[in-house]
GUKE-803119 format. One record per residue (C-alpha): residue number from 1; residue in three letters; x, y, z. Coordinates in nm, 4 decimals. Last residue first. Example, Ala and Ser with C-alpha at 12.3 -4.5 7.8 and 13.67 -1.06 7.14 Angstrom:
<pts>
+-----+-----+----------+----------+----------+
|   k |   r |        u |        v |        w |
+-----+-----+----------+----------+----------+
|   2 | ser |   1.3670 |  -0.1060 |   0.7140 |
|   1 | ala |   1.2300 |  -0.4500 |   0.7800 |
+-----+-----+----------+----------+----------+
</pts>
This chain:
<pts>
+-----+-----+----------+----------+----------+
|   k |   r |        u |        v |        w |
+-----+-----+----------+----------+----------+
| 246 | arg |  -3.0424 |  -2.0700 |  -0.4698 |
| 245 | gly |  -3.3893 |  -1.9241 |  -0.5502 |
| 244 | tyr |  -3.7244 |  -2.0287 |  -0.5955 |
| 243 | gly |  -4.0256 |  -1.8655 |  -0.8046 |
| 242 | ser |  -4.3735 |  -1.7180 |  -0.6824 |
| 241 | thr |  -4.4208 |  -1.3654 |  -0.6155 |
| 240 | ile |  -4.5404 |  -1.2912 |  -0.2765 |
| 239 | pro |  -4.9137 |  -1.3089 |  -0.1051 |
| 238 | lys |  -4.9078 |  -1.1904 |   0.2440 |
| 237 | ala |  -5.0737 |  -1.4518 |   0.4910 |
| 236 | ser |  -4.8002 |  -1.4898 |   0.6681 |
| 235 | leu |  -4.6868 |  -1.8567 |   0.7707 |
| 234 | gln |  -4.8374 |  -1.9676 |   1.1512 |
| 233 | phe |  -4.7000 |  -2.1558 |   1.3859 |
| 232 | glu |  -4.6793 |  -2.5486 |   1.5129 |
| 231 | lys |  -4.7453 |  -2.7341 |   1.1663 |
| 230 | arg |  -5.0301 |  -2.9485 |   1.0993 |
| 229 | lys |  -4.9068 |  -3.3019 |   0.9845 |
| 228 | leu |  -4.9850 |  -3.5060 |   0.6934 |
| 227 | asn |  -4.8135 |  -3.8265 |   0.7540 |
| 226 | thr |  -4.4359 |  -3.8410 |   0.7611 |
| 225 | cys |  -4.1201 |  -4.0514 |   0.6558 |
| 224 | gly |  -4.2224 |  -4.1599 |   0.2404 |
| 223 | gly |  -4.2522 |  -3.8416 |   0.1386 |
| 222 | leu |  -4.2589 |  -3.5542 |   0.4202 |
| 221 | lys |  -4.6095 |  -3.4245 |   0.4526 |
| 220 | tyr |  -4.7061 |  -3.0827 |   0.5785 |
| 219 | met |  -4.9605 |  -2.8625 |   0.6961 |
| 218 | pro |  -5.0508 |  -2.5047 |   0.7359 |
| 217 | ser |  -5.3180 |  -2.3804 |   0.9683 |
| 216 | ser |  -5.4529 |  -2.0597 |   0.7457 |
| 215 | gln |  -5.4426 |  -2.3030 |   0.4099 |
| 214 | leu |  -5.1222 |  -2.3677 |   0.2393 |
| 213 | ile |  -5.0423 |  -2.7161 |   0.2072 |
| 212 | ile |  -4.7315 |  -2.8180 |   0.1897 |
| 211 | asn |  -4.5811 |  -3.1205 |   0.0374 |
| 210 | val |  -4.2157 |  -3.2168 |   0.0209 |
| 209 | tyr |  -4.0617 |  -3.4972 |  -0.1829 |
| 208 | gly |  -3.9070 |  -3.7666 |  -0.1437 |
| 207 | ala |  -3.5736 |  -3.9356 |  -0.3597 |
| 206 | asp |  -3.7354 |  -4.0817 |  -0.6744 |
| 205 | gly |  -3.4581 |  -4.1481 |  -0.9663 |
| 204 | gly |  -3.2877 |  -3.9296 |  -1.1700 |
| 203 | lys |  -2.9624 |  -4.0925 |  -1.1929 |
| 202 | ala |  -2.7809 |  -3.8051 |  -0.9302 |
| 201 | asn |  -3.1222 |  -3.8282 |  -0.6613 |
| 200 | his |  -3.4351 |  -3.6729 |  -0.7073 |
| 199 | leu |  -3.6560 |  -3.4724 |  -0.4896 |
| 198 | asn |  -4.0358 |  -3.3894 |  -0.5853 |
| 197 | val |  -4.1083 |  -3.0392 |  -0.4239 |
| 196 | leu |  -4.5295 |  -2.9812 |  -0.3975 |
| 195 | leu |  -4.6472 |  -2.6670 |  -0.2519 |
| 194 | glu |  -5.0353 |  -2.6568 |  -0.2304 |
| 193 | glu |  -5.3247 |  -2.4265 |  -0.2429 |
| 192 | pro |  -5.6119 |  -2.3963 |  -0.0240 |
| 191 | ala |  -5.9353 |  -2.3067 |  -0.1012 |
| 190 | asp |  -6.1558 |  -2.2626 |   0.2104 |
| 189 | arg |  -5.9166 |  -2.2502 |   0.4518 |
| 188 | ser |  -5.6867 |  -1.9494 |   0.2700 |
| 187 | leu |  -5.3728 |  -1.8473 |   0.2801 |
| 186 | ala |  -5.2668 |  -1.6002 |  -0.0745 |
| 185 | ser |  -5.0670 |  -1.8292 |  -0.2842 |
| 184 | asp |  -4.7958 |  -1.5865 |  -0.5078 |
| 183 | thr |  -4.5093 |  -1.8197 |  -0.3682 |
| 182 | lys |  -4.1101 |  -1.7932 |  -0.3333 |
| 181 | ile |  -3.9313 |  -2.0676 |  -0.2626 |
| 180 | arg |  -3.5770 |  -2.0979 |  -0.0683 |
| 179 | leu |  -3.3469 |  -2.4303 |  -0.1137 |
| 178 | pro |  -3.1253 |  -2.4989 |   0.1427 |
| 177 | phe |  -2.7570 |  -2.5848 |   0.0246 |
| 176 | arg |  -2.5385 |  -2.8380 |   0.0835 |
| 175 | glu |  -2.7636 |  -3.1652 |   0.0461 |
| 174 | val |  -2.9862 |  -2.9505 |  -0.1272 |
| 173 | asp |  -2.7692 |  -2.9690 |  -0.4600 |
| 172 | tyr |  -2.9432 |  -2.8150 |  -0.7332 |
| 171 | gln |  -3.0495 |  -2.9342 |  -1.1106 |
| 170 | ile |  -3.3992 |  -2.8137 |  -1.2137 |
| 169 | lys |  -3.6181 |  -3.0654 |  -1.3527 |
| 168 | val |  -3.9860 |  -2.9263 |  -1.5127 |
| 167 | gly |  -4.3042 |  -3.0240 |  -1.3822 |
| 166 | arg |  -4.4551 |  -2.6378 |  -1.3746 |
| 165 | glu |  -4.1808 |  -2.3825 |  -1.4884 |
| 164 | val |  -4.0938 |  -2.2202 |  -1.1747 |
| 163 | ser |  -3.9244 |  -1.8074 |  -1.2715 |
| 162 | val |  -3.5521 |  -1.8005 |  -1.1106 |
| 161 | trp |  -3.4701 |  -1.5322 |  -0.8344 |
| 160 | gly |  -3.1228 |  -1.4908 |  -0.7799 |
| 159 | pro |  -2.8590 |  -1.6699 |  -0.9855 |
| 158 | ala |  -2.5064 |  -1.7737 |  -0.7651 |
| 157 | gln |  -2.2963 |  -1.4820 |  -0.8105 |
| 156 | lys |  -1.9542 |  -1.6150 |  -0.9603 |
| 155 | tyr |  -1.5709 |  -1.4780 |  -0.8936 |
| 154 | phe |  -1.2203 |  -1.5197 |  -1.0333 |
| 153 | asp |  -0.8588 |  -1.5244 |  -1.0112 |
| 152 | pro |  -0.8425 |  -1.5311 |  -0.6279 |
| 151 | ala |  -0.6540 |  -1.5116 |  -0.5180 |
| 150 | gly |  -0.4058 |  -1.2104 |  -0.5514 |
| 149 | asp |  -0.5011 |  -0.8687 |  -0.3903 |
| 148 | ala |  -0.7530 |  -0.8763 |  -0.1421 |
| 147 | phe |  -1.0813 |  -0.9020 |  -0.2433 |
| 146 | lys |  -1.4312 |  -0.7552 |  -0.1134 |
| 145 | val |  -1.7513 |  -0.8975 |  -0.0368 |
| 144 | his |  -2.0588 |  -0.7063 |  -0.0074 |
| 143 | thr |  -2.4169 |  -0.7220 |   0.1647 |
| 142 | val |  -2.3182 |  -0.9937 |   0.4491 |
| 141 | glu |  -2.5736 |  -0.9328 |   0.7672 |
| 140 | ser |  -2.4278 |  -0.8753 |   1.0672 |
| 139 | lys |  -2.3860 |  -1.1248 |   1.3785 |
| 138 | trp |  -2.0460 |  -1.2142 |   1.2333 |
| 137 | ala |  -1.9274 |  -0.8817 |   1.3628 |
| 136 | gly |  -2.0219 |  -1.0168 |   1.6979 |
| 135 | gln |  -1.6924 |  -1.1970 |   1.7324 |
| 134 | asp |  -1.4809 |  -0.9319 |   1.8196 |
| 133 | lys |  -1.2962 |  -1.0718 |   2.1444 |
| 132 | ala |  -1.2436 |  -1.4055 |   1.9152 |
| 131 | thr |  -1.2842 |  -1.7465 |   2.0555 |
| 130 | cys |  -1.5669 |  -1.8576 |   1.8281 |
| 129 | ser |  -1.7386 |  -2.1836 |   1.8715 |
| 128 | ser |  -2.1043 |  -2.0376 |   1.7909 |
| 127 | leu |  -1.9957 |  -1.9647 |   1.4823 |
| 126 | ser |  -1.9863 |  -2.2928 |   1.4271 |
| 125 | tyr |  -1.6943 |  -2.3984 |   1.0922 |
| 124 | asp |  -1.7222 |  -2.6603 |   0.8401 |
| 123 | ile |  -1.4374 |  -2.5826 |   0.6149 |
| 122 | val |  -1.3117 |  -2.7988 |   0.3270 |
| 121 | gln |  -1.5878 |  -2.9614 |   0.1910 |
| 120 | glu |  -1.4888 |  -3.1264 |  -0.1418 |
| 119 | asn |  -1.7441 |  -3.0531 |  -0.4715 |
| 118 | asn |  -1.3978 |  -2.8779 |  -0.6724 |
| 117 | cys |  -1.3903 |  -2.6796 |  -0.2837 |
| 116 | phe |  -1.6245 |  -2.6839 |  -0.0290 |
| 115 | val |  -1.6878 |  -2.3503 |   0.1769 |
| 114 | lys |  -1.9746 |  -2.3873 |   0.5141 |
| 113 | ile |  -2.0029 |  -2.1003 |   0.7751 |
| 112 | lys |  -2.2235 |  -2.2048 |   1.0216 |
| 111 | gln |  -2.4569 |  -2.0331 |   1.2532 |
| 110 | gly |  -2.7283 |  -2.2582 |   1.1867 |
| 109 | ala |  -3.0081 |  -2.0195 |   1.0658 |
| 108 | arg |  -2.7211 |  -1.8167 |   0.9619 |
| 107 | gln |  -2.5821 |  -2.0052 |   0.7292 |
| 106 | lys |  -2.3133 |  -1.8824 |   0.5503 |
| 105 | ser |  -2.1884 |  -2.0445 |   0.2024 |
| 104 | ile |  -1.8666 |  -2.0091 |   0.0158 |
| 103 | thr |  -1.8137 |  -2.2303 |  -0.2762 |
| 102 | trp |  -1.4550 |  -2.2447 |  -0.4288 |
| 101 | val |  -1.3740 |  -2.3469 |  -0.7543 |
| 100 | lys |  -1.0011 |  -2.5117 |  -0.7993 |
|  99 | thr |  -0.7859 |  -2.4750 |  -1.1052 |
|  98 | asp |  -0.4471 |  -2.5856 |  -1.0764 |
|  97 | asp |  -0.5989 |  -2.9559 |  -1.0213 |
|  96 | thr |  -0.3904 |  -3.1154 |  -0.7047 |
|  95 | pro |  -0.7552 |  -3.1235 |  -0.4937 |
|  94 | leu |  -0.7544 |  -2.9270 |  -0.1643 |
|  93 | lys |  -0.6334 |  -3.2032 |   0.1290 |
|  92 | gly |  -0.9174 |  -3.2019 |   0.3859 |
|  91 | asn |  -1.1148 |  -3.0215 |   0.6854 |
|  90 | leu |  -0.8351 |  -2.7595 |   0.6436 |
|  89 | val |  -0.5703 |  -2.6762 |   0.8598 |
|  88 | ala |  -0.6238 |  -2.4513 |   1.1696 |
|  87 | phe |  -0.5279 |  -2.0805 |   1.2282 |
|  86 | glu |  -0.5330 |  -1.9115 |   1.5428 |
|  85 | glu |  -0.7346 |  -1.6533 |   1.7168 |
|  84 | met |  -1.0582 |  -1.7432 |   1.4915 |
|  83 | cys |  -1.3932 |  -1.5249 |   1.4915 |
|  82 | asn |  -1.3546 |  -1.1886 |   1.3742 |
|  81 | gln |  -1.1665 |  -1.3184 |   1.0691 |
|  80 | leu |  -1.2089 |  -1.6892 |   1.0283 |
|  79 | lys |  -0.8821 |  -1.8744 |   0.9488 |
|  78 | tyr |  -0.7794 |  -2.1241 |   0.7057 |
|  77 | thr |  -0.4801 |  -2.3529 |   0.6584 |
|  76 | pro |  -0.3036 |  -2.5432 |   0.3734 |
|  75 | ser |  -0.0623 |  -2.7868 |   0.4481 |
|  74 | asp |   0.2069 |  -2.7677 |   0.2123 |
|  73 | ser |   0.1293 |  -2.3975 |   0.2301 |
|  72 | phe |  -0.1721 |  -2.2282 |   0.0596 |
|  71 | gln |  -0.3025 |  -1.9875 |   0.3374 |
|  70 | val |  -0.6802 |  -1.9475 |   0.3550 |
|  69 | ile |  -0.8167 |  -1.6925 |   0.4801 |
|  68 | ile |  -1.1909 |  -1.6047 |   0.5726 |
|  67 | gly |  -1.4053 |  -1.3190 |   0.6753 |
|  66 | gly |  -1.6155 |  -1.1143 |   0.9448 |
|  65 | ala |  -1.8885 |  -0.8095 |   0.8968 |
|  64 | asp |  -1.6762 |  -0.5297 |   0.8656 |
|  63 | ala |  -1.8745 |  -0.1950 |   0.8575 |
|  62 | lys |  -1.9565 |  -0.1101 |   0.5070 |
|  61 | lys |  -2.2749 |  -0.0106 |   0.6293 |
|  60 | ala |  -2.4871 |  -0.2524 |   0.4299 |
|  59 | asp |  -2.2911 |  -0.5303 |   0.6159 |
|  58 | leu |  -1.9040 |  -0.6157 |   0.4629 |
|  57 | phe |  -1.7166 |  -0.9590 |   0.4289 |
|  56 | his |  -1.3275 |  -0.9633 |   0.3545 |
|  55 | val |  -1.2280 |  -1.2493 |   0.1270 |
|  54 | lys |  -0.8256 |  -1.3397 |   0.1442 |
|  53 | met |  -0.7027 |  -1.5622 |  -0.0476 |
|  52 | glu |  -0.3052 |  -1.6580 |   0.0530 |
|  51 | asp |   0.0335 |  -1.7305 |  -0.0913 |
|  50 | asp |   0.3234 |  -1.7384 |   0.1720 |
|  49 | gly |   0.4203 |  -2.0967 |  -0.0239 |
|  48 | glu |   0.1648 |  -2.2332 |  -0.2767 |
|  47 | tyr |  -0.0767 |  -2.0906 |  -0.5301 |
|  46 | ser |  -0.0695 |  -2.2888 |  -0.8650 |
|  45 | lys |  -0.2937 |  -2.1251 |  -1.0959 |
|  44 | thr |  -0.6697 |  -2.0655 |  -1.1721 |
|  43 | thr |  -0.8445 |  -2.0003 |  -0.8557 |
|  42 | lys |  -1.2294 |  -1.9725 |  -0.8921 |
|  41 | leu |  -1.4742 |  -1.8416 |  -0.6406 |
|  40 | leu |  -1.8032 |  -1.9007 |  -0.6177 |
|  39 | leu |  -2.0557 |  -1.7274 |  -0.3869 |
|  38 | pro |  -2.3283 |  -1.8775 |  -0.1918 |
|  37 | phe |  -2.6892 |  -1.7155 |  -0.2102 |
|  36 | asn |  -2.9399 |  -1.6200 |   0.0700 |
|  35 | glu |  -2.6885 |  -1.4802 |   0.3708 |
|  34 | leu |  -2.3880 |  -1.4507 |   0.1506 |
|  33 | asp |  -2.5733 |  -1.1091 |  -0.0174 |
|  32 | his |  -2.2888 |  -1.0211 |  -0.3139 |
|  31 | glu |  -2.2135 |  -0.6775 |  -0.3755 |
|  30 | ile |  -1.8530 |  -0.6523 |  -0.5236 |
|  29 | glu |  -1.5398 |  -0.5183 |  -0.4419 |
|  28 | tyr |  -1.1930 |  -0.5185 |  -0.5689 |
|  27 | thr |  -0.8555 |  -0.4725 |  -0.4715 |
|  26 | asp |  -0.6381 |  -0.6203 |  -0.7751 |
|  25 | thr |  -0.8121 |  -0.7354 |  -1.0446 |
|  24 | leu |  -1.0824 |  -1.0081 |  -1.0384 |
|  23 | arg |  -1.2079 |  -1.1803 |  -1.3166 |
|  22 | lys |  -1.6012 |  -1.2582 |  -1.3758 |
|  21 | trp |  -1.6957 |  -1.5880 |  -1.4271 |
|  20 | asp |  -2.0723 |  -1.6011 |  -1.6001 |
|  19 | ala |  -1.9386 |  -1.9446 |  -1.8308 |
|  18 | thr |  -1.5582 |  -2.0142 |  -1.8152 |
|  17 | asp |  -1.6565 |  -2.3960 |  -1.6881 |
|  16 | gly |  -1.3276 |  -2.5920 |  -1.7037 |
|  15 | thr |  -1.3551 |  -2.6536 |  -1.3498 |
|  14 | ala |  -1.6905 |  -2.7955 |  -1.3714 |
|  13 | thr |  -1.8994 |  -2.6869 |  -1.0234 |
|  12 | ser |  -2.1758 |  -2.8970 |  -1.1260 |
|  11 | val |  -2.4642 |  -2.9041 |  -0.8797 |
|  10 | ser |  -2.6248 |  -3.2614 |  -0.8129 |
|   9 | leu |  -2.9989 |  -3.3350 |  -0.5909 |
|   8 | leu |  -3.1931 |  -3.3084 |  -0.9109 |
|   7 | leu |  -3.5273 |  -3.1308 |  -0.8248 |
|   6 | ser |  -3.8583 |  -3.1389 |  -0.9242 |
|   5 | ile |  -4.0568 |  -2.8373 |  -0.8513 |
|   4 | leu |  -4.4697 |  -2.8302 |  -0.8366 |
|   3 | phe |  -4.6823 |  -2.5579 |  -0.7241 |
|   2 | ile |  -5.0198 |  -2.7138 |  -0.6799 |
|   1 | met |  -5.3574 |  -2.5234 |  -0.7663 |
+-----+-----+----------+----------+----------+
</pts>
């Protein structure tokens, strides 16, 4: 059996979209698995001067797990709590639109924090560069997010696991966010199954593919790049539910 997923390499963060956005009032705390799913925030007015956006991260025990502060000055700056000693200028200029959509992701594998504003990357920080003495907080898994008074105005949580519809294209930006896939295949040498992920550009054109043969000695192929190769590690033989996650 072949598990087929087609992806369009783009993602929409239209500032006018109000679906699924939840308004924040005063100090607010939500459950959110930042280790696996990006967090979407929205500011809907022109913040300036001493205005700040404070996003605090907490682990399962509600202990400090880092955080981000953005200062909306003439030259907007940011600081990673429990990591940076001083504020730093954002990587790029903020969009002039009053309504801004912020996407925050934590990549544990690469130990990075990335922040986009209206699809423009404004923070790309390696946690290995932390200088604060209490940087160990970032090693905790983020399970909750707490907001201070003020910005942002709304938040949206990316969807969790979604059942796969065979051969149906989904819109997903793998250039910015890793794609996580679950399968229900037991690893068998006699009856191996395959996972095939076709990639497409924004116009629907071919952008390569990933083919994995699910067997006791798994093999993979990158379309237009490699021949069939054996992996250097063993996959777990425990079957799990099929689907994909953002």
